[in-house]
NUKEPA-288219 format. One line per field, with one value per atom (N, C-alpha, C, O): residue in three letters; chain; x, y, z. Coordinates in Angstrom, 3 decimals. Layout:
<atoms>
r: [Ala  ...]
c: [A  ...]
X: [X  ...]
Y: [Y  ...]
Z: [Z  ...]
</atoms>
This chain:
<atoms>
r: [Unk  Unk  Unk  Unk  Unk  Unk  Unk  Unk  Unk  Unk  Unk  Unk  Unk  Unk  Unk  Unk  Unk  Unk  Unk  Unk  Unk  Unk  Unk  Unk  Unk  Unk  Unk  Unk  Unk  Unk  Unk  Unk  Unk  Unk  Unk  Unk  Unk  Unk  Unk  Unk  Unk  Unk  Unk  Unk  Unk  Unk  Unk  Unk  Unk  Unk  Unk  Unk  Unk  Unk  Unk  Unk  Unk  Unk  Unk  Unk  Unk  Unk  Unk  Unk  Unk  Unk  Unk  Unk  Unk  Unk  Unk  Unk  Unk  Unk  Unk  Unk  Unk  Unk  Unk  Unk  Unk  Unk  Unk  Unk  Unk  Unk  Unk  Unk  Unk  Unk  Unk  Unk  Unk  Unk  Unk  Unk  Unk  Unk  Unk  Unk  Unk  Unk  Unk  Unk  Unk  Unk  Unk  Unk  Unk  Unk  Unk  Unk  Unk  Unk  Unk  Unk  Unk  Unk  Unk  Unk  Unk  Unk  Unk  Unk  Unk  Unk  Unk  Unk  Unk  Unk  Unk  Unk  Unk  Unk  Unk  Unk  Unk  Unk  Unk  Unk  Unk  Unk  Unk  Unk  Unk  Unk  Unk  Unk  Unk  Unk  Unk  Unk  Unk  Unk  Unk  Unk  Unk  Unk  Unk  Unk  Unk  Unk  Unk  Unk  Unk  Unk  Unk  Unk  Unk  Unk  Unk  Unk  Unk  Unk  Unk  Unk  Unk  Unk  Unk  Unk  Unk  Unk  Unk  Unk  Unk  Unk  Unk  Unk  Unk  Unk  Unk  Unk  Unk  Unk  Unk  Unk  Unk  Unk  Unk  Unk  Unk  Unk  Unk  Unk  Unk  Unk  Unk  Unk  Unk  Unk  Unk  Unk  Unk  Unk  Unk  Unk  Unk  Unk  Unk  Unk  Unk  Unk  Unk  Unk  Unk  Unk  Unk  Unk  Unk  Unk  Unk  Unk  Unk  Unk  Unk  Unk  Unk  Unk  Unk  Unk  Unk  Unk  Unk  Unk  Unk  Unk  Unk  Unk  Unk  Unk  Unk  Unk  Unk  Unk  Unk  Unk  Unk  Unk  Unk  Unk  Unk  Unk  Unk  Unk  Unk  Unk  Unk  Unk  Unk  Unk  Unk  Unk  Unk  Unk  Unk  Unk  Unk  Unk  Unk  Unk  Unk  Unk  Unk  Unk  Unk  Unk  Unk  Unk  Unk  Unk  Unk  Unk  Unk  Unk  Unk  Unk  Unk  Unk  Unk  Unk  Unk  Unk  Unk  Unk  Unk  Unk  Unk  Unk  Unk  Unk  Unk  Unk  Unk  Unk  Unk  Unk  Unk  Unk  Unk  Unk  Unk  Unk  Unk  Unk  Unk  Unk  Unk  Unk  Unk  Unk  Unk  Unk  Unk  Unk  Unk  Unk  Unk  Unk  Unk  Unk  Unk  Unk  Unk  Unk  Unk  Unk  Unk  Unk  Unk  Unk  Unk  Unk  Unk  Unk  Unk  Unk  Unk  Unk  Unk  Unk  Unk  Unk  Unk  Unk  Unk  Unk  Unk  Unk  Unk  Unk  Unk  Unk  Unk  Unk  Unk  Unk  Unk  Unk  Unk  Unk  Unk  Unk  Unk  Unk  Unk  Unk  Unk  Unk  Unk  Unk  Unk  Unk  Unk  Unk  Unk  Unk  Unk  Unk  Unk  Unk  Unk  Unk  Unk  Unk  Unk  Unk  Unk  Unk  Unk  Unk  Unk  Unk  Unk  Unk  Unk  Unk  Unk  Unk  Unk  Unk  Unk  Unk  Unk  Unk  Unk  Unk  Unk  Unk]
c: [A  A  A  A  A  A  A  A  A  A  A  A  A  A  A  A  A  A  A  A  A  A  A  A  A  A  A  A  A  A  A  A  A  A  A  A  A  A  A  A  A  A  A  A  A  A  A  A  A  A  A  A  A  A  A  A  A  A  A  A  A  A  A  A  A  A  A  A  A  A  A  A  A  A  A  A  A  A  A  A  A  A  A  A  A  A  A  A  A  A  A  A  A  A  A  A  A  A  A  A  A  A  A  A  A  A  A  A  A  A  A  A  A  A  A  A  A  A  A  A  A  A  A  A  A  A  A  A  A  A  A  A  A  A  A  A  A  A  A  A  A  A  A  A  A  A  A  A  A  A  A  A  A  A  A  A  A  A  A  A  A  A  A  A  A  A  A  A  A  A  A  A  A  A  A  A  A  A  A  A  A  A  A  A  A  A  A  A  A  A  A  A  A  A  A  A  A  A  A  A  A  A  A  A  A  A  A  A  A  A  A  A  A  A  A  A  A  A  A  A  A  A  A  A  A  A  A  A  A  A  A  A  A  A  A  A  A  A  A  A  A  A  A  A  A  A  A  A  A  A  A  A  A  A  A  A  A  A  A  A  A  A  A  A  A  A  A  A  A  A  A  A  A  A  A  A  A  A  A  A  A  A  A  A  A  A  A  A  A  A  A  A  A  A  A  A  A  A  A  A  A  A  A  A  A  A  A  A  A  A  A  A  A  A  A  A  A  A  A  A  A  A  A  A  A  A  A  A  A  A  A  A  A  A  A  A  A  A  A  A  A  A  A  A  A  A  A  A  A  A  A  A  A  A  A  A  A  A  A  A  A  A  A  A  A  A  A  A  A  A  A  A  A  A  A  A  A  A  A  A  A  A  A  A  A  A  A  A  A  A  A  A  A  A  A  A  A  A  A  A  A  A  A  A  A  A  A  A  A  A  A  A  A  A  A  A  A  A  A  A  A  A  A  A  A  A  A  A]
X: [128.077  126.880  126.319  126.029  126.161  125.622  126.774  127.486  126.964  128.095  127.882  126.757  129.000  128.971  129.018  129.828  128.154  128.085  128.608  128.256  129.440  129.947  129.448  129.547  128.912  128.418  129.250  129.409  129.778  130.550  129.898  129.595  129.686  129.143  130.177  130.729  130.436  131.421  130.752  130.042  130.973  130.426  131.422  132.453  131.106  131.902  131.202  131.623  130.133  129.450  130.353  131.297  130.060  130.883  130.519  131.070  129.600  129.130  128.660  128.655  128.274  127.765  126.456  125.668  126.233  124.958  124.475  125.260  123.176  122.586  122.108  121.541  122.348  122.126  121.511  121.876  120.574  119.993  119.860  119.203  120.484  120.480  119.871  120.554  118.615  117.903  118.297  118.441  118.471  118.790  120.087  120.427  120.814  122.022  121.671  120.498  122.668  122.419  121.742  121.019  121.959  121.344  119.920  119.270  119.417  118.058  117.933  116.825  119.075  119.033  118.839  119.399  118.037  117.757  118.971  119.540  119.369  120.455  119.836  119.135  120.094  119.519  120.219  121.121  119.791  120.345  121.809  122.157  122.662  124.088  124.499  124.036  125.371  125.907  127.250  128.140  127.381  128.633  129.257  128.649  130.452  131.196  131.812  131.952  132.184  132.841  134.063  134.894  134.162  135.270  135.032  135.788  133.993  133.679  133.173  132.625  133.363  132.808  132.243  132.666  131.280  130.649  130.662  130.348  131.022  131.041  130.353  130.562  129.530  128.945  128.815  128.807  128.713  128.616  127.443  127.009  126.936  125.860  125.918  126.540  125.281  125.214  124.000  122.898  124.208  123.122  122.281  122.667  121.156  120.232  119.067  118.310  118.926  117.886  117.964  118.857  117.062  117.056  116.941  115.886  118.011  117.913  117.822  118.360  117.152  117.061  117.602  117.164  118.527  119.089  118.906  119.285  118.333  118.039  118.744  119.143  118.890  119.416  118.579  118.104  118.411  117.793  118.908  119.681  118.998  120.026  119.364  118.464  119.832  119.376  120.608  121.448  120.694  121.852  121.623  122.487  120.447  120.046  118.530  117.875  117.967  116.507  115.824  114.613  116.577  116.001  116.422  115.820  117.430  117.948  117.959  118.855  116.950  116.843  115.898  115.055  116.040  115.190  115.898  117.004  115.272  115.816  116.372  115.939  117.326  117.849  118.176  118.417  118.183  118.516  120.027  120.665  120.616  122.063  122.503  123.649  121.577  121.866  120.583  119.594  120.608  119.603  120.354  121.468  119.786  120.422  120.648  121.627  119.754  119.853  121.175  121.693  121.720  122.970  124.171  125.192  124.046  125.084  126.451  127.455  126.486  127.758  127.831  126.816  129.043  129.277  130.176  130.346  130.751  131.509  130.894  131.438  129.749  128.952  129.492  129.639  129.780  130.330  129.374  128.854  129.159  128.285  129.017  129.785  128.776  129.241  128.044  127.132  128.068  127.043  127.672  128.671  127.091  127.571  126.492  125.386  126.817  125.864  124.561  123.527  124.587  123.385  122.745  121.816  123.212  122.567  123.517  124.670  123.005  123.754  124.204  123.468  125.412  125.976  126.463  127.100  126.162  126.576  127.670  127.590  128.700  129.739  129.266  129.007  129.153  128.728  129.973  130.727  130.189  131.383  131.407  132.478  130.245  130.174  130.719  131.479  130.320  130.765  131.987  132.536  132.421  133.560  133.355  134.240  132.154  131.801  130.792  130.083  130.739  129.749  128.439  128.439  127.329  126.015  125.127  124.972  124.552  123.649  122.386  121.845  121.935  120.780  119.650  119.858  118.469  117.290  117.009  117.090  116.679  116.267  114.746  114.021  114.266  112.847  112.267  112.999  110.965  110.222  110.597  110.475  111.047  111.406  110.140  109.195  110.105  108.906  108.991  108.070]
Y: [41.415  40.692  39.920  38.730  40.580  39.927  39.617  40.528  38.348  37.975  38.382  38.504  38.582  38.830  37.487  36.624  37.315  36.091  36.407  37.433  35.533  35.673  34.491  33.340  34.787  33.753  33.819  34.887  32.675  32.582  31.555  30.437  31.949  31.056  30.912  31.905  29.679  29.403  28.599  27.632  28.990  28.237  27.165  27.466  25.907  24.764  24.008  22.914  24.596  23.969  24.077  24.866  23.295  23.282  24.413  24.497  25.278  26.375  27.529  27.421  28.610  29.770  29.418  28.616  30.033  29.907  31.321  32.269  31.439  32.727  32.657  31.655  33.737  33.738  35.067  36.126  34.993  36.193  35.923  34.963  36.770  36.562  37.752  38.750  37.664  38.590  40.043  40.625  40.626  42.031  42.178  41.333  43.260  43.508  44.222  44.465  44.549  45.163  46.521  46.918  47.241  48.547  48.451  49.477  47.237  47.049  47.198  47.222  47.300  47.449  46.083  45.078  46.077  44.843  44.454  45.291  43.212  42.706  41.921  40.934  42.356  41.704  40.400  39.947  39.819  38.568  38.763  39.712  37.856  37.918  36.670  35.569  36.848  35.712  35.338  36.177  34.059  33.559  32.579  31.574  32.886  31.991  30.864  31.013  29.738  28.668  29.215  29.914  28.893  29.356  30.682  31.034  31.432  32.702  32.461  31.401  33.457  33.388  34.744  35.785  34.706  35.901  35.747  34.676  36.810  36.790  38.034  39.130  37.869  39.018  38.706  37.544  39.766  39.624  40.435  41.403  40.027  40.752  40.419  39.435  41.228  40.998  40.136  40.415  39.089  38.173  38.800  38.770  39.352  39.942  38.987  38.718  38.485  37.532  36.301  35.475  36.149  34.978  35.398  35.220  35.952  36.391  35.198  34.125  35.402  34.399  35.029  36.110  34.381  34.868  33.764  32.616  34.116  33.127  33.496  34.642  32.509  32.716  31.895  30.808  32.435  31.697  31.395  32.286  30.154  29.775  29.078  28.254  29.428  28.778  28.142  28.822  26.811  26.084  25.679  25.873  25.114  24.787  24.686  24.993  24.263  24.233  23.227  23.303  22.299  21.300  21.480  20.877  22.286  22.457  23.934  24.672  24.367  25.756  25.828  24.951  26.857  27.034  27.855  28.346  28.007  28.809  27.905  26.765  28.428  27.735  28.773  29.939  28.342  29.241  29.324  28.360  30.457  30.648  30.800  30.505  31.270  31.327  31.199  31.876  30.330  30.249  29.866  29.350  30.101  29.718  28.205  27.735  27.449  25.987  25.507  24.458  26.272  25.867  25.921  25.281  26.680  26.782  27.143  26.509  28.151  28.605  30.127  30.819  30.624  32.064  32.373  33.532  31.331  31.422  30.365  29.272  30.709  29.746  29.641  30.648  28.435  28.210  27.350  26.341  27.770  27.078  26.889  27.754  25.751  25.563  25.202  24.500  25.690  25.371  24.414  24.740  23.246  22.243  22.005  22.534  21.208  20.936  20.336  20.480  19.665  18.997  19.699  19.153  20.895  21.614  22.394  22.634  22.794  23.588  22.702  21.816  22.946  22.186  23.141  24.153  22.815  23.594  22.841  21.622  23.560  22.888  22.740  23.731  21.495  21.191  21.089  20.121  22.102  22.145  21.014  20.536  20.593  19.530  18.207  17.512  17.867  16.620  16.810  15.837  18.073  18.391  17.813  17.170  18.067  17.506  18.408  19.186  18.293  19.019  18.241  17.017  18.949  18.312  18.961  20.181  18.128  18.651  19.197  18.594  20.331  20.998  21.018  21.294  20.724  20.735  22.160  23.103  22.308  23.596  23.700  22.811  24.780  24.998  25.845  26.505  25.818  26.627  26.268  27.097  25.056  24.627  24.460  23.812  25.022  24.966  23.833  23.633]
Z: [-206.976  -206.578  -207.759  -207.637  -208.905  -210.094  -211.049  -211.472  -211.391  -212.248  -213.709  -214.192  -214.379  -215.820  -216.530  -216.190  -217.509  -218.302  -219.699  -220.280  -220.230  -221.590  -222.411  -221.987  -223.584  -224.501  -225.773  -226.363  -226.195  -227.428  -228.341  -227.924  -229.593  -230.617  -231.726  -232.201  -232.134  -233.178  -234.281  -234.004  -235.527  -236.653  -237.074  -237.675  -236.754  -237.199  -238.327  -238.704  -238.862  -240.008  -241.233  -241.254  -242.227  -243.444  -244.404  -245.502  -243.998  -244.849  -243.974  -242.748  -244.590  -243.848  -243.153  -243.655  -241.986  -241.286  -240.950  -240.913  -240.708  -240.355  -238.912  -238.476  -238.185  -236.752  -236.331  -236.841  -235.394  -234.796  -233.310  -232.905  -232.493  -231.044  -230.325  -230.094  -229.972  -229.101  -229.150  -230.226  -227.984  -227.843  -227.071  -226.242  -227.348  -226.581  -225.278  -224.995  -224.503  -223.195  -223.301  -222.386  -224.395  -224.569  -225.075  -225.278  -225.286  -225.766  -227.268  -227.803  -227.961  -229.409  -230.066  -229.629  -231.119  -231.851  -232.674  -233.375  -232.598  -233.424  -234.567  -234.345  -235.768  -236.927  -237.278  -236.573  -238.364  -238.857  -239.237  -239.939  -238.767  -239.058  -239.811  -239.512  -240.787  -241.532  -240.916  -240.775  -240.550  -239.994  -240.989  -241.357  -241.404  -242.285  -241.452  -240.238  -242.078  -241.322  -240.576  -241.158  -239.295  -238.476  -237.769  -236.863  -238.160  -237.499  -236.086  -235.782  -235.225  -233.876  -233.482  -233.985  -232.573  -232.025  -230.514  -229.996  -229.802  -228.343  -227.817  -228.336  -226.788  -226.116  -224.640  -224.233  -223.840  -222.387  -221.861  -222.486  -220.702  -220.036  -218.548  -218.147  -217.755  -216.319  -216.027  -216.500  -215.247  -214.899  -213.781  -212.613  -214.144  -213.180  -212.981  -213.914  -211.787  -211.401  -212.301  -212.113  -213.270  -214.150  -215.613  -216.222  -216.186  -217.585  -218.534  -218.261  -219.619  -220.680  -221.948  -222.342  -222.575  -223.831  -224.868  -224.638  -225.992  -227.014  -228.307  -228.509  -229.176  -230.528  -231.496  -231.168  -232.681  -233.774  -234.762  -235.117  -235.207  -236.171  -237.358  -237.195  -238.553  -239.785  -240.420  -241.008  -240.284  -240.794  -242.246  -243.102  -242.509  -243.876  -243.901  -242.905  -245.011  -245.146  -244.212  -244.008  -243.652  -242.749  -241.294  -240.406  -241.034  -239.678  -239.321  -239.730  -238.550  -238.114  -236.927  -236.741  -236.137  -234.969  -233.911  -234.139  -232.759  -231.663  -230.566  -230.402  -229.829  -228.655  -227.591  -227.902  -226.340  -225.235  -225.125  -224.701  -225.498  -225.405  -223.961  -223.622  -223.092  -221.663  -220.870  -221.151  -219.884  -218.832  -217.569  -217.653  -216.429  -215.170  -215.141  -214.562  -215.758  -215.795  -216.417  -216.034  -217.373  -218.028  -217.083  -217.334  -216.006  -214.985  -215.564  -215.238  -216.415  -216.972  -216.879  -216.947  -216.725  -216.802  -217.986  -218.364  -218.568  -219.815  -220.726  -220.887  -221.320  -222.090  -223.514  -224.206  -223.936  -225.272  -226.091  -225.615  -227.326  -228.265  -229.581  -230.001  -230.234  -231.602  -232.461  -232.027  -233.668  -234.650  -235.646  -236.286  -235.773  -236.727  -237.768  -237.660  -238.778  -239.857  -239.350  -240.002  -238.202  -237.700  -236.507  -235.912  -236.136  -235.043  -234.161  -234.518  -232.981  -232.010  -230.852  -230.417  -230.358  -229.255  -228.172  -228.465  -226.930  -225.768  -225.037  -224.886  -224.578  -223.801  -222.368  -221.686  -221.912  -220.555  -219.683  -219.781  -218.818  -217.974  -216.944  -216.570  -216.495  -215.498  -216.048  -215.375  -217.282  -217.909  -218.799  -219.317  -218.982  -219.838  -221.247  -221.812  -221.794  -223.101  -223.809  -223.171  -225.124  -225.922  -225.928  -226.062  -225.785  -225.752  -226.816  -226.854  -227.669  -228.695  -228.029  -227.102  -228.511  -227.955  -228.968  -230.149  -228.492  -229.368  -229.830  -229.044  -231.107  -231.649  -231.516  -231.963  -230.904  -230.705  -231.828  -232.566  -231.944  -232.911  -234.344  -235.246  -234.552  -235.893  -236.707  -236.255  -237.877  -238.720  -239.707  -240.499]
</atoms>
């Protein structure tokens, strides 16, 4: 009845980035993680009603903020994200293309 959603994040930036993505399914806090160029992180969860999953990424001193790693609006069950030097990109299955995503809460 409720589909499983998988989120994959890949660091395609030319340097390490720092990432923090909400809570896991057990409700445990996931702390800040360092991703080296080429590293990837994948996690899955069951889509109950309208879950929201967010990530905070710090690429450099000028590019950092939060983005929604999953919302119903994204219309994906295998959600793919890449982090580049200029921000976060979501793979849009409808257009078969990567789309740059605005980072929120940027200070």
